[in-house]
Every structure is written in C-alpha cells, then in structure tokens.
PALUM-254160 format. One record per residue (C-alpha): residue number from 0; residue in three letters; x, y, z. Coordinates in Angstrom, 1 decimal, decimal comma. Example, Ala and Ser with C-alpha at 12.3 -4.5 7.8 and 13.67 -1.06 7.14 Angstrom:
REM residues 2
PT   nr  rest       x       y       z
PT    0   ALA    12,3    -4,5     7,8
PT    1   SER    13,7    -1,1     7,1
END
This chain:
REM residues 292
PT   nr  rest       x       y       z
PT    0   UNK     3,6     0,0    17,4
PT    1   UNK     5,0    -2,4    20,0
PT    2   UNK     7,6    -4,5    18,6
PT    3   UNK     7,0    -8,3    18,5
PT    4   UNK     8,3   -10,0    21,5
PT    5   UNK    10,0   -13,5    21,7
PT    6   UNK    10,7   -15,6    24,8
PT    7   UNK    14,0   -17,8    24,3
PT    8   UNK    13,9   -21,2    25,8
PT    9   UNK    17,3   -23,2    25,8
PT   10   UNK    19,5   -25,2    28,0
PT   11   UNK    22,7   -23,9    29,9
PT   12   UNK    24,8   -26,7    28,2
PT   13   UNK    28,0   -24,7    28,7
PT   14   UNK    29,6   -21,0    28,8
PT   15   UNK    29,9   -21,0    25,0
PT   16   UNK    26,3   -22,0    24,2
PT   17   UNK    25,1   -19,3    26,9
PT   18   UNK    27,1   -16,7    25,1
PT   19   UNK    25,9   -17,7    21,5
PT   20   UNK    22,2   -17,3    22,9
PT   21   UNK    23,0   -13,9    24,3
PT   22   UNK    24,4   -12,8    21,1
PT   23   UNK    21,4   -13,9    19,0
PT   24   UNK    19,2   -12,2    21,5
PT   25   UNK    21,0    -9,0    21,0
PT   26   UNK    20,8    -9,1    17,3
PT   27   UNK    17,2    -9,6    17,5
PT   28   UNK    16,7    -6,5    19,6
PT   29   UNK    18,9    -4,6    17,1
PT   30   UNK    16,4    -5,7    14,5
PT   31   UNK    13,0    -4,6    16,2
PT   32   UNK    12,4    -7,7    18,2
PT   33   UNK    11,8    -7,5    21,9
PT   34   UNK    13,4   -10,5    23,6
PT   35   UNK    12,8   -12,0    27,1
PT   36   UNK    15,9   -13,9    28,1
PT   37   UNK    16,8   -15,1    31,5
PT   38   UNK    20,4   -13,9    31,4
PT   39   UNK    18,9   -10,3    31,3
PT   40   UNK    15,6   -10,7    33,0
PT   41   UNK    15,7   -13,3    35,7
PT   42   UNK    17,6   -11,9    38,9
PT   43   UNK    18,3   -13,6    42,1
PT   44   UNK    15,3   -14,2    44,4
PT   45   UNK    12,9   -14,1    41,3
PT   46   UNK    10,2   -16,8    41,0
PT   47   UNK    11,9   -19,1    38,1
PT   48   UNK     8,6   -20,9    37,4
PT   49   UNK     6,3   -17,8    37,1
PT   50   UNK     9,0   -16,3    35,1
PT   51   UNK     8,9   -19,4    32,5
PT   52   UNK     5,3   -19,2    32,7
PT   53   UNK     5,0   -15,6    32,0
PT   54   UNK     7,5   -15,7    29,2
PT   55   UNK     6,0   -18,4    27,3
PT   56   UNK     2,3   -17,3    27,5
PT   57   UNK     2,7   -13,5    26,8
PT   58   UNK     5,5   -13,9    24,0
PT   59   UNK     4,4   -13,5    20,4
PT   60   UNK     6,9   -16,2    19,5
PT   61   UNK     8,8   -18,9    21,6
PT   62   UNK    12,5   -19,7    20,1
PT   63   UNK    13,5   -23,3    21,3
PT   64   UNK    17,1   -23,6    21,1
PT   65   UNK    17,2   -27,2    20,4
PT   66   UNK    20,7   -28,5    21,3
PT   67   UNK    21,2   -32,0    22,2
PT   68   UNK    21,0   -31,4    25,9
PT   69   UNK    17,9   -29,2    25,4
PT   70   UNK    16,0   -32,2    23,6
PT   71   UNK    17,1   -34,7    26,0
PT   72   UNK    15,9   -32,6    29,0
PT   73   UNK    12,6   -31,8    27,4
PT   74   UNK    12,0   -35,6    26,4
PT   75   UNK    12,6   -36,5    30,1
PT   76   UNK    11,1   -33,5    31,8
PT   77   UNK    14,2   -32,7    33,7
PT   78   UNK    14,9   -29,1    34,9
PT   79   UNK    13,6   -25,6    33,5
PT   80   UNK    13,4   -27,0    30,1
PT   81   UNK    11,2   -30,0    31,3
PT   82   UNK     8,8   -27,8    33,0
PT   83   UNK     8,6   -25,5    30,0
PT   84   UNK     7,5   -28,6    28,1
PT   85   UNK     4,3   -28,7    30,1
PT   86   UNK     3,6   -25,1    29,1
PT   87   UNK     4,4   -25,5    25,7
PT   88   UNK     2,5   -28,7    25,3
PT   89   UNK    -0,8   -27,2    26,6
PT   90   UNK    -0,6   -24,4    24,2
PT   91   UNK     0,1   -26,6    21,1
PT   92   UNK    -2,6   -29,2    22,1
PT   93   UNK    -5,1   -26,4    22,3
PT   94   UNK    -3,9   -25,1    18,9
PT   95   UNK    -2,0   -27,5    16,9
PT   96   UNK    -1,7   -25,3    13,8
PT   97   UNK     0,0   -22,4    15,8
PT   98   UNK     3,2   -21,1    14,5
PT   99   UNK     4,3   -19,6    17,9
PT  100   UNK     6,8   -22,1    18,6
PT  101   UNK    10,1   -22,0    16,4
PT  102   UNK    12,7   -24,6    16,9
PT  103   UNK    16,3   -23,5    16,0
PT  104   UNK    19,1   -26,2    15,7
PT  105   UNK    22,3   -25,7    17,6
PT  106   UNK    25,0   -27,9    18,9
PT  107   UNK    22,9   -31,1    17,8
PT  108   UNK    24,4   -33,9    15,8
PT  109   UNK    21,7   -36,6    17,2
PT  110   UNK    19,0   -37,8    14,8
PT  111   UNK    16,5   -36,2    17,1
PT  112   UNK    16,9   -32,6    16,3
PT  113   UNK    13,6   -31,4    18,0
PT  114   UNK    11,6   -32,7    21,0
PT  115   UNK     8,7   -35,1    20,0
PT  116   UNK     6,0   -33,3    21,7
PT  117   UNK     6,2   -30,0    19,5
PT  118   UNK     5,3   -32,4    16,3
PT  119   UNK     7,2   -32,0    12,8
PT  120   UNK     7,6   -28,3    13,0
PT  121   UNK     9,7   -26,6    10,3
PT  122   UNK    13,1   -25,5    12,2
PT  123   UNK    15,9   -23,0    11,4
PT  124   UNK    19,1   -24,6    11,4
PT  125   UNK    21,9   -22,6    12,9
PT  126   UNK    24,4   -25,6    13,0
PT  127   UNK    26,8   -23,9    10,2
PT  128   UNK    28,2   -20,8    11,6
PT  129   UNK    29,2   -19,6     7,9
PT  130   UNK    25,5   -19,6     7,2
PT  131   UNK    24,4   -17,5    10,2
PT  132   UNK    23,2   -14,4     8,3
PT  133   UNK    21,1   -16,2     6,0
PT  134   UNK    19,4   -18,2     8,8
PT  135   UNK    19,2   -15,1    10,9
PT  136   UNK    17,0   -13,5     8,1
PT  137   UNK    15,0   -16,5     8,0
PT  138   UNK    14,2   -16,1    11,5
PT  139   UNK    13,6   -12,3    11,3
PT  140   UNK    10,9   -12,9     8,6
PT  141   UNK     9,3   -15,6    10,7
PT  142   UNK     9,3   -13,3    13,9
PT  143   UNK     8,0   -10,4    12,0
PT  144   UNK     5,5   -12,4    10,2
PT  145   UNK     6,7   -11,1     6,8
PT  146   UNK     7,1   -14,2     4,5
PT  147   UNK    10,6   -14,3     2,7
PT  148   UNK     9,1   -15,2    -0,6
PT  149   UNK     5,7   -13,1    -1,6
PT  150   UNK     2,8   -15,3    -2,8
PT  151   UNK     1,8   -14,1    -6,2
PT  152   UNK    -1,9   -13,1    -6,5
PT  153   UNK    -4,4   -15,6    -7,6
PT  154   UNK    -5,5   -15,0   -11,3
PT  155   UNK    -8,7   -16,4   -13,0
PT  156   UNK    -8,9   -19,7   -14,6
PT  157   UNK    -7,7   -19,6   -18,3
PT  158   UNK   -11,0   -21,2   -19,1
PT  159   UNK   -13,1   -18,7   -17,4
PT  160   UNK   -13,2   -16,1   -20,2
PT  161   UNK   -12,0   -13,4   -17,6
PT  162   UNK    -9,0   -11,5   -18,5
PT  163   UNK    -6,5   -11,2   -15,7
PT  164   UNK    -6,4    -7,7   -14,0
PT  165   UNK    -3,0    -5,9   -14,6
PT  166   UNK    -1,4    -4,5   -11,6
PT  167   UNK    -0,7    -0,9   -12,0
PT  168   UNK     2,9     0,1   -11,7
PT  169   UNK     4,2     3,3   -10,5
PT  170   UNK     6,3     5,2   -13,2
PT  171   UNK     8,6     8,0   -12,8
PT  172   UNK     8,5    10,8   -15,5
PT  173   UNK    12,0    11,5   -16,2
PT  174   UNK    11,5    15,2   -17,2
PT  175   UNK     9,6    16,2   -14,4
PT  176   UNK    10,6    13,8   -11,6
PT  177   UNK     7,2    13,1   -10,5
PT  178   UNK     5,4     9,6    -9,9
PT  179   UNK     2,4     8,8   -12,2
PT  180   UNK    -0,8     8,4   -10,2
PT  181   UNK    -2,0     5,0   -11,6
PT  182   UNK    -0,7     3,1    -8,8
PT  183   UNK    -1,8     5,6    -6,0
PT  184   UNK    -5,3     5,7    -7,6
PT  185   UNK    -5,6     2,0    -7,5
PT  186   UNK    -4,7     1,9    -3,7
PT  187   UNK    -7,0     4,7    -3,1
PT  188   UNK   -10,0     2,8    -4,8
PT  189   UNK    -9,1    -0,1    -2,5
PT  190   UNK    -9,2     2,1     0,5
PT  191   UNK   -12,4     3,9    -0,4
PT  192   UNK   -14,1     0,5    -0,8
PT  193   UNK   -13,0    -0,4     2,7
PT  194   UNK   -14,4     2,6     4,1
PT  195   UNK   -17,7     2,1     2,3
PT  196   UNK   -18,0    -1,4     3,9
PT  197   UNK   -17,3     0,1     7,3
PT  198   UNK   -20,0     2,8     6,6
PT  199   UNK   -17,3     5,5     7,0
PT  200   UNK   -17,2     8,6     4,9
PT  201   UNK   -14,4    10,8     6,5
PT  202   UNK   -10,9    10,1     5,2
PT  203   UNK    -7,4    11,4     5,1
PT  204   UNK    -5,0    10,4     2,3
PT  205   UNK    -1,1    10,6     2,2
PT  206   UNK     0,7    10,1    -1,1
PT  207   UNK     4,5    10,2    -1,4
PT  208   UNK     7,4     8,7    -3,4
PT  209   UNK    11,1     8,3    -2,8
PT  210   UNK    13,6     8,8    -5,5
PT  211   UNK    16,9     7,0    -5,4
PT  212   UNK    18,6     3,7    -6,4
PT  213   UNK    17,8     1,6    -3,5
PT  214   UNK    15,9    -1,8    -3,9
PT  215   UNK    14,1    -2,4    -0,7
PT  216   UNK    13,0    -5,9     0,7
PT  217   UNK     9,5    -6,4     2,0
PT  218   UNK    11,0    -6,8     5,5
PT  219   UNK    12,6    -3,4     5,0
PT  220   UNK     9,6    -1,8     3,9
PT  221   UNK     7,8    -3,2     7,0
PT  222   UNK    10,4    -2,1     9,4
PT  223   UNK    10,1     1,5     7,7
PT  224   UNK     6,5     1,9     8,2
PT  225   UNK     6,8     0,8    11,5
PT  226   UNK     9,2     3,5    12,5
PT  227   UNK     7,2     6,2    10,4
PT  228   UNK     3,9     5,6    12,5
PT  229   UNK     2,5     9,0    13,4
PT  230   UNK     0,9     8,8    16,9
PT  231   UNK    -2,1    11,5    17,4
PT  232   UNK    -4,5    11,8    20,3
PT  233   UNK    -6,7     9,1    18,5
PT  234   UNK    -6,1     6,9    15,7
PT  235   UNK    -2,4     6,7    14,7
PT  236   UNK    -1,6     7,5    10,9
PT  237   UNK     0,2     4,6     9,2
PT  238   UNK    -0,7     2,1    11,9
PT  239   UNK     0,9    -1,3    12,1
PT  240   UNK    -0,9    -3,9    14,2
PT  241   UNK     0,9    -7,2    14,7
PT  242   UNK    -2,0    -9,6    14,3
PT  243   UNK    -2,6   -12,3    11,5
PT  244   UNK    -5,8   -10,6    10,2
PT  245   UNK    -4,5    -6,9    10,6
PT  246   UNK    -0,8    -7,1    10,2
PT  247   UNK     1,1    -6,2     7,2
PT  248   UNK     1,0    -8,7     4,3
PT  249   UNK     3,2    -9,1     1,4
PT  250   UNK     2,2    -9,0    -2,2
PT  251   UNK     4,1    -9,3    -5,5
PT  252   UNK     4,8    -5,5    -5,8
PT  253   UNK     5,2    -4,7    -2,0
PT  254   UNK     3,6    -4,8     1,2
PT  255   UNK     0,2    -3,6     2,6
PT  256   UNK    -2,1    -3,6     5,6
PT  257   UNK    -5,9    -3,2     5,8
PT  258   UNK    -7,1    -2,5     9,6
PT  259   UNK   -10,9    -2,7    10,0
PT  260   UNK   -12,2    -2,4    13,6
PT  261   UNK   -15,6    -2,5    14,8
PT  262   UNK   -16,2    -1,9    18,5
PT  263   UNK   -19,2    -3,9    19,7
PT  264   UNK   -18,8    -2,7    23,1
PT  265   UNK   -20,0     0,4    24,8
PT  266   UNK   -18,8     3,0    22,2
PT  267   UNK   -20,0     1,1    19,1
PT  268   UNK   -17,4     3,1    17,2
PT  269   UNK   -15,7     2,1    13,8
PT  270   UNK   -12,1     2,6    12,7
PT  271   UNK   -10,5     1,9     9,3
PT  272   UNK    -6,9     2,3     7,9
PT  273   UNK    -5,1     1,4     4,8
PT  274   UNK    -1,6     1,7     3,6
PT  275   UNK     0,5     0,1     0,8
PT  276   UNK     4,2     0,3    -0,1
PT  277   UNK     5,6    -0,5    -3,4
PT  278   UNK     9,0    -2,1    -3,7
PT  279   UNK    11,6     0,5    -5,2
PT  280   UNK    12,8    -1,9    -7,9
PT  281   UNK     9,4    -1,7    -9,7
PT  282   UNK     9,8     2,1   -10,0
PT  283   UNK    13,5     1,8   -11,2
PT  284   UNK    12,5    -0,8   -13,7
PT  285   UNK     9,9     1,7   -15,3
PT  286   UNK    12,3     4,5   -14,9
PT  287   UNK    15,0     2,6   -17,0
PT  288   UNK    12,5     1,7   -19,6
PT  289   UNK    11,7     5,3   -20,1
PT  290   UNK    15,2     6,4   -20,5
PT  291   UNK    15,6     3,7   -23,2
END
C-alpha cells in the first residue's frame, strides 16, 4: 500500500536549520513516510509556486517547521512561507477540524510558537535535541494515523444490568505450542457479520501466530501488516488503506482494519476485507500464567 506522504514547509533560516530539516525528512523516509522536500524535489528552472501548491494539496500531512523566522514570515506574508499561508489558510477555513497540518517547534524562543492563522493546533516540540527520539515517535504516530495510546472500548453503563463483554485473549498451549482458537473465532465472527452486511458469501480466512518474546507496539504491528500485504490480480490480501474510515485502528489488544467498499458506479461491485493483529505481550502474559 502507498506510504503516507508529507510536505515539509519551513523557512531557510540558516545552513544548520536546513540540515536539521533534511535529517528529519530522511528519518521519516526510513520509517515508511514519503517526503516532499524542496532540497530534494525542487530543481533549477522549476515553478516554485506550482511546487508549493501541489505539495500542500496532494500531501496527506503538512509539517510546518515553526522557527521564529517561519512564524514571522507567515504572519507578514513574506516569501514562500507567506505564499504557503494562502494555500494552507484556504484548506483550514474549508475544514477547520482537519488534522492535516502539524506544527513542529524548532529554534523558536518567542511567545508566538505557531502562526495565528492555523489556530490552536497541538504542536510537536522539537526544541530539546535530547528528547528528539521521543518527539519523533509522537510525530510518526500522527503521520501514520496510529494513536500513541489506544482508546479502551466503551463498556455498558453499570446501571444497565448488562454484563460487559469479555475480550478473548489468545493463549499458548505450552505442551503443543499452539494458540487457542478463542481470539481467532472472535475475529472470524466479526468478519462474517461484515460480509453478511455487504451481501457477500465468498470468503478466504488466514490464521497465524508467531512465537517468541517480542512485545510489539501498535505502530510496529501496522508497519508489519503494510509490508505483508499480498498483491493479487484483484483484491489484495491484508489490504491497508490510509483513510480515516478504512485505515488501521487501535484497540486495547492490538490493531484492526475493516474495509467495506460498494462501487455505486458502472460495476456495482462490492468488496470486503477484515484483519486483526493482537499484541504479543497479551500472549506472553497468558503463557506465563500457564507455566505457573
């Protein structure tokens, strides 16, 4: 599946600042993010205005490196940063709740950390170089649309009289080395319900478990399933679509995705895909309990 794309908007404050931006862009590419950066993609003779318009409009995310000079130029409408303000403002005004524009704070000791026209958007603070790795992980979560902290499922009201549904946990059988089917059966039930809603009857199911001592984060799971997608002549196996409604979603025991598409055009065809990954630490916990 196509990697998320970011456009980096920044001011050419000095050589060190440009080098820092390029290094950030390189690390993003190393972590599955396509980057549009003028230092790489803008060549002599190219239309600078068209480059900025195309970059901002086509990118999934726009990273705004808010140095003091960047904020000043954006507010006063100076140079390329000032022109980008016009493009960004239009998108923000059309969709005020968009999360496309992510401010990053760098080389900015002034009280005004971000340009006023982007509103009170939550920023990622890269001021402290010693905390770079932590802030970079925060940025990766935002770009890949994988929350750093999974939102727990909503349970019933304690006054409803309804007992909360227990989440099935995969369990390793120490003697046989096999994973219990409870968790897999639960996912199959969800998938079959989705197929029924789509009016589809044909299905293919893949089940597998990995044995080891790793404890994988949700971001690692999402990256793994991106790389494991199997492309066929038709519908891919393990498809990952980077959209809010179809993209990977976190939950308390891992990540999952449900893709239900109905073509209302000429073909009138329907496609459905469901996959789920559970975090390894849940398996290890159950395994340790069995050993005890």
